[in-house]
C-alpha positions as CSV (number, residue, x, y, z in Angstrom):
1,X,-0.1,0.0,0.2
2,X,0.8,3.3,-0.9
3,X,0.1,6.1,0.9
4,X,0.9,10.0,-1.6
5,X,-0.1,13.2,-2.3
6,X,-4.0,12.6,-4.5
7,X,-4.1,13.5,-7.7
8,X,-6.6,14.9,-10.4
9,X,-7.3,12.5,-11.6
10,X,-7.6,10.2,-8.0
11,X,-10.6,13.2,-7.5
12,X,-13.8,10.2,-8.4
13,X,-12.5,7.5,-6.8
14,X,-12.4,10.1,-3.7
15,X,-15.9,11.5,-4.4
16,X,-17.4,7.6,-4.4
17,X,-15.4,6.8,-1.8
18,X,-17.6,9.7,0.0
19,X,-20.7,9.0,-1.8
20,X,-20.5,5.7,0.1
21,X,-20.1,6.6,3.1
22,X,-22.5,9.0,3.3
23,X,-24.7,8.6,5.7
24,X,-28.0,10.6,4.4
25,X,-27.2,10.0,0.9
26,X,-26.3,13.7,0.1
27,X,-23.5,13.9,-1.6
28,X,-23.8,14.9,-4.9
29,X,-22.1,12.8,-8.1
30,X,-22.4,14.7,-10.9
31,X,-20.3,18.1,-9.5
32,X,-17.7,19.4,-10.5
33,X,-15.2,19.4,-8.3
34,X,-12.4,21.5,-10.7
35,X,-12.0,24.4,-8.8
36,X,-12.4,22.3,-5.3
37,X,-9.1,20.1,-6.3
38,X,-7.1,23.2,-7.6
39,X,-7.6,25.2,-5.0
40,X,-6.8,22.4,-1.5
41,X,-4.0,21.2,-4.3
42,X,-2.6,24.4,-4.1
43,X,-2.6,25.5,-0.3
44,X,0.1,24.4,1.0
45,X,-1.8,24.5,4.5
46,X,-3.8,21.7,2.6
47,X,-2.8,17.9,2.0
48,X,-5.9,15.6,-0.2
49,X,-4.0,12.0,0.3
50,X,-5.3,8.8,-1.1
51,X,-3.7,4.8,-0.4
52,X,-3.7,3.4,-3.3
53,X,-3.2,-0.6,-3.6
54,X,-2.0,-2.0,-6.5
55,X,-2.9,0.9,-8.6
56,X,-6.4,1.3,-7.5
57,X,-7.6,4.1,-4.2
58,X,-9.5,2.1,-1.4
59,X,-9.3,5.3,1.2
60,X,-8.6,8.6,1.6
61,X,-8.1,11.6,4.2
62,X,-7.7,14.9,3.9
63,X,-5.1,17.1,6.2
64,X,-5.5,21.2,7.2
65,X,-3.1,22.7,9.4
66,X,-4.4,25.3,11.6
67,X,-2.5,28.1,13.3
68,X,-3.2,29.3,16.3
69,X,-3.0,32.2,18.9
70,X,-3.3,29.6,21.9
71,X,-1.8,27.4,23.2
72,X,1.5,30.1,22.6
73,X,0.2,30.2,18.5
74,X,0.4,26.1,17.9
75,X,-0.5,24.6,15.3
76,X,-2.8,22.0,14.9
77,X,-3.7,19.3,12.1
78,X,-7.4,18.9,11.7
79,X,-8.4,15.9,9.7
80,X,-11.2,15.3,7.8
81,X,-13.2,12.9,5.7
82,X,-11.5,9.7,6.2
83,X,-12.7,6.8,4.1
84,X,-12.1,3.4,3.8
85,X,-13.7,1.6,1.1
86,X,-15.9,-0.8,2.5
87,X,-14.6,-3.5,0.6
88,X,-11.0,-2.7,2.0
89,X,-11.8,-2.2,5.8
90,X,-9.9,-4.5,8.6
91,X,-7.1,-4.0,6.6
92,X,-4.9,-2.3,8.2
93,X,-5.6,0.9,5.6
94,X,-7.5,2.9,8.5
95,X,-4.1,2.7,10.9
96,X,-1.5,3.3,8.1
97,X,-3.8,6.7,7.1
98,X,-3.8,7.9,10.7
99,X,-0.7,7.1,11.4
100,X,0.7,8.9,8.4
101,X,-1.5,11.9,8.8
102,X,0.1,11.9,12.7
103,X,3.9,12.5,11.3
104,X,3.1,14.8,8.8
105,X,1.6,16.7,11.9
106,X,4.8,16.2,13.3
107,X,7.1,17.7,10.5
108,X,4.4,20.8,10.1
109,X,5.1,21.0,13.8
110,X,1.6,20.9,15.7
111,X,0.9,20.0,19.0
112,X,-1.9,17.9,18.3
113,X,-4.4,16.3,15.2
114,X,-7.8,16.8,16.2
115,X,-10.7,15.0,13.6
116,X,-13.8,15.1,14.3
117,X,-16.8,12.1,13.1
118,X,-19.9,11.2,13.2
119,X,-22.1,10.6,16.4
120,X,-23.6,7.7,14.1
121,X,-20.4,6.0,14.0
122,X,-19.4,4.1,16.6
123,X,-17.1,1.5,14.8
124,X,-15.1,4.6,14.1
125,X,-15.1,6.1,17.6
126,X,-13.6,2.6,18.5
127,X,-11.1,2.5,15.7
128,X,-9.9,6.2,17.0
129,X,-9.8,5.7,20.9
130,X,-7.4,2.3,19.9
131,X,-5.3,4.9,18.3
132,X,-5.2,6.8,21.5
133,X,-8.0,10.0,19.9
134,X,-9.5,10.8,23.3
135,X,-13.4,12.2,22.4
136,X,-13.2,15.4,24.5
137,X,-15.4,17.7,22.9
138,X,-18.3,18.0,21.5
139,X,-18.5,19.0,18.0
140,X,-21.6,21.3,16.1
141,X,-22.5,22.0,12.2
142,X,-24.2,24.5,10.9
143,X,-24.7,24.6,7.4
144,X,-26.2,27.2,5.2
């Protein structure tokens, strides 16, 4: 397995992972994501990654470095949109993705890695807890 920066040619596979994992069936398949990918890829504080086995994208995650005034001006790594193809779960791919995220956070001078996970994803919560993550905060979203 290889974990690498996503390329434009990976976008369809990434979106398919998002759609398969959508808990609401609301991931638009036909939306053009060219501008979004270009913006993410050009931003040095963001890293969209894929996990690949034999040329097939089997997982993805999106990393973003945040800078804070709190914690002495520390940086934090935000991990978003972690998905592993259902056919490939329980093979260590998710763990490898998260180790990559933690290593990347350390390289970038972050003092922590943080993420949110849908309350309905109990298996994901157990996975993150096994990796040492602590459910320390309650998350909120406002869509418009």
